[in-house]
GUMIMAR-295899 format. One record per residue: x, y, z of N, C-alpha, C in turn; residue in one letter; residue number from 1. Coordinates in pm, 1 decimal. Example, Ala and Ser with C-alpha at 12.3 -4.5 7.8 and 13.67 -1.06 7.14 Angstrom:
BEGIN
R       n_px       n_py       n_pz      ca_px      ca_py      ca_pz       c_px       c_py       c_pz   code   pos
R     1319.0     -569.0      780.0     1230.0     -450.0      780.0     1320.0     -330.0      780.0      a     1
R     1285.0     -225.0      708.0     1367.0     -106.0      714.0     1290.0        3.0      787.0      s     2
//
This chain:
BEGIN
R       n_px       n_py       n_pz      ca_px      ca_py      ca_pz       c_px       c_py       c_pz   code   pos
R       82.5     -124.7        0.7        4.6        7.8        4.5       85.6      122.1        0.3      m     1
R      203.0      122.5       68.6      288.2      239.7       70.5      340.4      272.7      -61.2      k     2
R      374.1      181.0     -139.7      425.9      197.2     -287.3      323.4      275.0     -363.6      q     3
R      197.5      235.5     -353.6       83.2      296.2     -423.2       67.5      441.0     -390.3      n     4
R       81.0      476.8     -264.7       78.5      618.7     -214.8      189.7      696.1     -274.1      k     5
R      301.5      631.3     -271.9      420.4      699.6     -322.7      406.7      731.9     -471.7      e     6
R      353.7      631.7     -552.5      322.8      660.2     -691.5      221.9      769.3     -715.6      n     7
R      119.9      771.8     -635.6       14.6      869.8     -643.5       76.3     1007.4     -614.0      t     8
R      155.1     1018.7     -518.3      218.3     1145.0     -479.4      305.2     1196.3     -591.5      n     9
R      390.4     1102.4     -656.8      467.5     1139.8     -770.9      385.4     1184.7     -891.5      a    10
R      267.0     1118.3     -910.2      174.4     1159.9    -1014.9      121.9     1303.7     -989.0      f    11
R       91.9     1333.2     -862.4       45.4     1464.9     -831.9      145.7     1571.4     -845.8      l    12
R      277.3     1545.0     -812.5      384.5     1630.8     -834.6      397.7     1675.8     -986.7      i    13
R      387.2     1580.6    -1079.2      396.6     1600.9    -1208.6      269.4     1681.8    -1267.6      h    14
R      157.7     1629.3    -1230.3       35.2     1685.8    -1283.7        8.2     1824.4    -1223.2      i    15
R       75.5     1856.1    -1119.5       38.5     1989.8    -1053.3       99.5     2105.5    -1142.9      s    16
R      173.6     2072.1    -1245.7      233.0     2168.8    -1340.3      101.3     2239.7    -1410.0      a    17
R       -9.5     2172.9    -1423.3     -121.4     2234.0    -1495.1     -188.9     2351.5    -1414.0      f    18
R     -133.2     2378.6    -1293.2     -171.0     2491.2    -1224.1     -128.9     2622.5    -1290.5      a    19
R      -39.2     2608.8    -1386.3       -1.8     2726.3    -1460.5     -106.6     2776.1    -1548.1      g    20
R     -207.0     2701.4    -1577.5     -328.6     2743.2    -1646.6     -413.4     2834.9    -1559.4      f    21
R     -395.1     2824.7    -1416.9     -484.9     2903.4    -1333.8     -419.2     3031.3    -1280.3      m    22
R     -288.8     3019.2    -1263.8     -222.2     3153.0    -1222.0      -75.1     3149.9    -1273.9      f    23
R      -21.6     3272.2    -1288.6      118.2     3276.3    -1349.7      217.1     3210.4    -1267.9      p    24
R      303.1     3147.1    -1340.9      413.5     3064.3    -1295.6      364.0     2954.0    -1193.5      f    25
R      236.4     2914.8    -1200.8      178.4     2801.9    -1132.3      248.9     2670.5    -1171.5      g    26
R      291.3     2669.4    -1298.1      359.0     2540.5    -1342.3      493.6     2517.8    -1282.5      n    27
R      546.1     2620.0    -1219.8      679.6     2604.8    -1147.4      649.5     2606.2     -993.7      i    28
R      566.7     2695.8     -940.3      540.6     2701.7     -796.3      477.9     2580.5     -730.4      i    29
R      371.4     2534.1     -801.4      304.9     2418.6     -733.9      379.6     2284.9     -737.6      t    30
R      449.4     2256.0     -844.8      542.3     2136.3     -828.5      653.4     2159.4     -726.8      p    31
R      701.3     2286.9     -721.7      816.4     2311.7     -625.2      761.9     2287.7     -476.3      l    32
R      633.8     2336.9     -450.2      581.7     2325.8     -318.6      551.0     2177.0     -284.4      i    33
R      493.5     2108.3     -389.7      465.4     1958.8     -375.5      588.8     1886.5     -343.1      a    34
R      703.3     1911.2     -428.2      822.2     1849.6     -409.8      893.0     1883.1     -269.4      w    35
R      879.9     1994.1     -234.7      943.8     2033.6     -102.0      870.7     1960.4       21.2      q    36
R      738.1     1951.5        2.4      667.1     1882.8      120.2      679.1     1729.2      118.4      t    37
R      709.3     1673.6        2.0      709.9     1522.8      -14.8      853.7     1458.6      -35.9      l    38
R      956.1     1553.3      -48.6     1081.6     1497.8      -90.6     1153.3     1409.3       27.5      k    39
R     1114.6     1427.8      151.0     1180.6     1352.7      250.6     1118.0     1216.0      271.6      d    40
R     1001.9     1193.7      209.2      929.0     1067.1      229.3      997.1      949.9      155.0      r    41
R     1060.4      978.1       45.4     1127.3      873.0      -37.2     1220.5      927.7     -145.4      s    42
R     1317.2      850.2     -188.1     1407.6      889.4     -283.8     1342.4      901.2     -420.8      l    43
R     1237.0      818.7     -446.7     1163.9      824.5     -572.3     1088.0      962.3     -579.1      f    44
R     1026.2     1004.7     -472.8      951.2     1135.4     -474.2     1048.1     1259.0     -487.2      l    45
R     1162.3     1238.2     -430.4     1260.7     1344.2     -441.2     1320.6     1353.7     -589.7      d    46
R     1347.3     1241.0     -655.4     1398.8     1239.7     -787.6     1288.2     1289.8     -881.2      e    47
R     1169.1     1251.7     -867.3     1054.6     1295.3     -957.2     1017.9     1438.7     -934.7      q    48
R     1028.6     1480.1     -807.9     1005.4     1628.5     -783.0     1110.7     1718.1     -855.1      g    49
R     1234.0     1673.4     -837.8     1343.3     1752.2     -898.7     1319.8     1759.8    -1046.8      k    50
R     1292.2     1645.7    -1102.8     1271.1     1641.7    -1246.9     1156.1     1724.0    -1301.7      e    51
R     1046.8     1721.9    -1220.6      921.3     1805.9    -1257.4      959.9     1952.6    -1251.1      a    52
R     1028.1     1991.6    -1146.6     1057.0     2134.5    -1120.4     1158.3     2179.4    -1228.0      v    53
R     1259.8     2102.9    -1257.8     1364.9     2129.8    -1360.0     1301.7     2152.9    -1495.2      n    54
R     1202.3     2053.3    -1533.5     1134.7     2056.6    -1667.6     1051.6     2189.3    -1676.0      f    55
R      973.2     2225.1    -1561.7      890.7     2337.4    -1575.5      968.0     2466.4    -1586.5      n    56
R     1082.2     2470.5    -1509.0     1163.7     2594.9    -1529.4     1216.2     2596.1    -1667.4      i    57
R     1267.8     2484.9    -1724.6     1322.9     2486.5    -1859.8     1211.4     2517.3    -1965.2      s    58
R     1094.5     2466.3    -1945.8      981.1     2487.6    -2033.7      948.2     2640.7    -2035.9      y    59
R      931.7     2700.5    -1918.0      911.3     2837.7    -1907.8     1015.6     2921.0    -1973.0      t    60
R     1148.2     2885.2    -1952.0     1249.1     2961.2    -2014.3     1244.0     2942.8    -2173.3      l    61
R     1211.9     2823.8    -2221.1     1193.3     2805.4    -2361.1     1091.5     2898.9    -2422.1      y    62
R      966.5     2900.0    -2353.7      853.8     2985.7    -2393.8      889.0     3126.3    -2395.6      a    63
R      966.1     3173.0    -2292.2     1010.1     3311.5    -2289.8     1100.1     3344.3    -2397.7      f    64
R     1189.9     3261.6    -2434.3     1284.8     3285.6    -2551.9     1205.9     3300.1    -2677.3      l    65
R     1108.5     3215.6    -2694.8     1020.5     3226.1    -2820.8      951.1     3344.5    -2816.7      i    66
R      913.5     3400.4    -2706.5      840.4     3525.7    -2696.5      937.1     3640.5    -2731.0      s    67
R     1059.5     3638.1    -2687.6     1154.0     3735.5    -2714.4     1189.0     3736.6    -2869.6      i    68
R     1191.4     3616.6    -2934.8     1203.6     3612.8    -3078.9     1094.8     3679.6    -3157.9      l    69
R      972.2     3685.6    -3097.1      865.3     3735.1    -3163.7      868.0     3899.5    -3170.4      f    70
R      940.6     3957.5    -3075.6      940.1     4101.5    -3073.5      994.2     4169.6    -3195.6      i    71
R     1111.0     4124.3    -3249.4     1145.2     4190.7    -3377.1     1048.3     4189.5    -3492.8      p    72
R      972.1     4078.1    -3506.5      873.3     4068.6    -3604.3      765.7     4157.0    -3587.3      f    73
R      716.5     4173.7    -3465.8      610.2     4262.9    -3420.8      653.8     4405.8    -3451.6      a    74
R      770.9     4446.1    -3398.8      811.4     4579.1    -3424.0      840.6     4610.3    -3569.2      l    75
R      894.6     4511.9    -3636.9      923.3     4527.0    -3777.3      794.9     4558.0    -3855.1      g    76
R      686.0     4494.1    -3820.0      563.6     4518.6    -3893.3      512.5     4664.4    -3872.1      s    77
R      531.4     4726.1    -3754.0      495.4     4849.1    -3717.7      569.6     4960.6    -3797.8      f    78
R      696.6     4935.8    -3805.5      787.3     5034.1    -3859.0      828.1     5005.7    -4004.0      f    79
R      766.4     4913.0    -4066.2      813.7     4870.2    -4196.3      781.2     4979.1    -4302.4      n    80
R      675.0     5047.3    -4297.8      636.0     5149.1    -4399.4      712.2     5267.4    -4385.6      r    81
R      764.5     5308.0    -4275.9      843.9     5435.6    -4259.0      990.5     5400.1    -4248.9      h    82
R     1055.6     5411.2    -4354.1     1205.8     5384.0    -4353.8     1278.1     5488.8    -4272.6      n    83
R     1320.6     5444.0    -4160.0     1407.7     5524.0    -4062.5     1330.6     5646.0    -4016.3      n    84
R     1208.0     5662.7    -4034.4     1130.5     5780.8    -3995.4      999.9     5736.9    -3934.1      f    85
R      974.3     5777.4    -3816.1      848.2     5726.1    -3743.3      753.3     5847.0    -3734.2      v    86
R      643.2     5839.2    -3803.6      538.6     5940.1    -3796.8      427.4     5880.5    -3703.0      n    87
R      421.1     5936.3    -3579.9      338.5     5876.7    -3481.4      187.2     5884.3    -3530.4      i    88
R      143.7     5987.3    -3591.9        7.9     5997.8    -3626.0      -37.9     5892.8    -3720.5      r    89
R       57.0     5850.4    -3818.8       19.3     5750.2    -3926.4       78.2     5614.4    -3895.4      n    90
R      106.9     5585.3    -3773.8      154.1     5460.1    -3740.5       57.6     5346.7    -3758.2      l    91
R       76.4     5251.0    -3844.7      -25.4     5154.0    -3866.9       47.1     5014.3    -3862.2      d    92
R      -40.4     4913.9    -3852.1       -1.8     4772.5    -3849.3        6.1     4719.7    -3987.8      f    93
R      117.9     4711.7    -4052.4      138.0     4670.5    -4186.1      188.3     4521.7    -4193.9      d    94
R       95.1     4437.5    -4232.7      129.7     4298.9    -4254.9      153.1     4267.1    -4395.9      i    95
R      280.2     4246.3    -4435.5      308.9     4202.1    -4580.1      366.2     4068.8    -4573.4      d    96
R      411.8     4021.5    -4686.9      457.0     3882.5    -4704.8      569.2     3851.3    -4611.2      m    97
R      673.7     3943.7    -4594.4      781.9     3922.2    -4512.7      745.4     3903.9    -4371.8      h    98
R      657.3     3978.4    -4311.2      611.7     3976.1    -4173.9      519.5     3863.5    -4149.0      n    99
R      426.6     3833.6    -4242.3      332.1     3721.7    -4222.0      403.9     3585.6    -4195.3      i   100
R      511.8     3569.7    -4277.1      587.0     3442.3    -4263.5      655.0     3436.2    -4120.0      f   101
R      703.2     3549.0    -4076.3      755.7     3555.6    -3939.4      655.0     3525.8    -3832.8      g   102
R      536.1     3576.7    -3842.0      428.5     3552.6    -3746.1      388.2     3414.7    -3745.3      f   103
R      373.2     3360.1    -3864.2      329.3     3216.1    -3879.9      435.1     3114.8    -3826.1      i   104
R      567.7     3150.8    -3856.3      668.2     3067.5    -3813.7      688.6     3072.5    -3663.2      g   105
R      692.9     3187.2    -3602.2      704.3     3195.7    -3456.9      575.9     3137.4    -3386.6      i   106
R      463.8     3159.1    -3441.2      338.6     3106.2    -3387.2      340.5     2956.0    -3395.0      g   107
R      391.2     2901.0    -3503.3      390.2     2752.3    -3515.7      494.5     2694.9    -3417.7      s   108
R      609.2     2751.9    -3410.4      707.7     2699.1    -3309.0      657.8     2711.7    -3165.0      v   109
R      583.3     2820.1    -3132.2      534.0     2833.5    -3000.9      420.1     2736.8    -2970.7      a   110
R      341.3     2712.2    -3070.4      227.2     2614.9    -3057.2      283.1     2469.2    -3038.6      g   111
R      390.7     2437.2    -3115.5      447.4     2307.7    -3101.0      512.9     2284.0    -2962.3      i   112
R      581.7     2395.4    -2913.6      638.7     2381.5    -2784.1      536.1     2364.6    -2675.4      i   113
R      424.7     2434.0    -2693.6      314.3     2426.7    -2600.1      255.2     2284.4    -2590.1      y   114
R      223.5     2230.4    -2709.2      161.5     2095.8    -2716.3      260.3     1991.0    -2663.8      i   115
R      383.2     2002.6    -2704.8      490.2     1909.0    -2643.7      506.4     1915.6    -2496.0      v   116
R      499.9     2030.9    -2445.8      507.6     2052.0    -2301.7      389.1     1986.3    -2229.2      g   117
R      274.5     2001.3    -2283.1      146.0     1937.6    -2220.4      162.1     1796.4    -2232.7      v   118
R      195.5     1740.7    -2344.9      205.1     1596.2    -2367.7      318.2     1535.2    -2277.7      a   119
R      423.6     1605.9    -2260.3      530.0     1546.6    -2172.2      488.1     1541.9    -2023.5      l   120
R      410.9     1644.9    -1978.2      366.6     1642.4    -1845.4      267.5     1525.3    -1818.8      v   121
R      188.4     1492.5    -1919.3       95.5     1386.0    -1911.6      165.1     1257.8    -1914.3      i   122
R      263.1     1243.6    -1997.0      336.5     1119.1    -2006.1      414.6     1091.9    -1878.9      i   123
R      475.8     1199.0    -1821.8      552.7     1183.8    -1696.8      459.6     1150.0    -1581.3      a   124
R      344.0     1211.4    -1581.3      249.6     1171.8    -1471.4      204.3     1028.9    -1475.0      s   125
R      170.2      979.7    -1597.9      128.7      838.2    -1613.0      237.5      743.3    -1574.7      l   126
R      366.0      773.8    -1621.2      480.3      693.3    -1592.2      503.8      685.8    -1435.4      k   127
R      496.5      798.6    -1361.7      517.4      811.3    -1218.5      409.4      728.7    -1151.9      a   128
R      283.5      733.3    -1200.9      179.5      659.8    -1151.0      201.8      511.5    -1144.4      k   129
R      277.1      468.9    -1246.0      313.8      327.3    -1259.6      435.8      288.5    -1182.7      e   130
R      504.4      387.2    -1127.2      624.5      371.4    -1047.7      754.1      375.5    -1132.2      g   131
R      746.4      425.5    -1245.0      868.1      435.7    -1334.7      935.0      572.2    -1306.3      e   132
R     1067.8      572.1    -1308.9     1143.0      693.3    -1287.5     1155.6      761.1    -1428.0      n   133
R     1080.6      868.4    -1451.9     1066.0      930.6    -1580.8     1166.9     1051.5    -1586.2      y   134
R     1234.9     1056.9    -1696.9     1332.3     1168.6    -1724.3     1277.5     1253.9    -1845.8      k   135
R     1240.9     1378.2    -1824.1     1200.0     1470.4    -1930.6     1308.9     1496.4    -2031.1      y   136
R     1281.8     1489.6    -2157.0     1393.7     1540.1    -2246.3     1404.7     1688.7    -2261.6      p   137
R     1526.0     1734.2    -2295.3     1554.9     1875.8    -2322.0     1541.7     1952.0    -2188.9      f   138
R     1571.6     1891.5    -2079.4     1560.9     1959.1    -1953.6     1690.6     2011.7    -1890.9      t   139
R     1701.0     2129.4    -1862.0     1817.7     2190.9    -1797.2     1811.9     2154.0    -1645.6      i   140
R     1919.9     2100.2    -1602.4     1923.5     2056.8    -1451.7     1960.4     2174.0    -1368.7      k   141
R     1856.7     2251.5    -1326.9     1872.9     2375.3    -1237.9     1892.5     2317.3    -1096.5      f   142
R     1821.6     2215.6    -1055.3     1816.9     2156.3     -925.2     1889.0     2021.7     -934.1      i   143
R     1991.9     1994.0     -870.9     2054.4     1858.8     -894.9     2045.0     1774.5     -770.2      k   144
//
């Protein structure tokens, strides 16, 4: 019975990342709190908690970097019509073929990262429920 409770707690640590849908940085804060409260109970919970927190920090970092990449495309579309001269009264949002491909490309990459992140959290949760020690791919080890 103790092993089943341990697996359920590991499942909850991983699945708690979906709290990010309810409040900002919930995908980092809730697994961190769950891991901190459960890490002393077993080595399995400690490993899975670290893995969940590291993945969610990495995932947030990747999403932030994609957002930073979006800024030049957004600003470029605003200032594209006025070569080196900004007329504040006639500032308009000009989407031409150069900018539309940038928007579509960045949006596609962001969408793929989002879907992959959700899928990986679900996979990790199910593996932890079965008692397997799951390692997320592309995770930076912030907490060792």
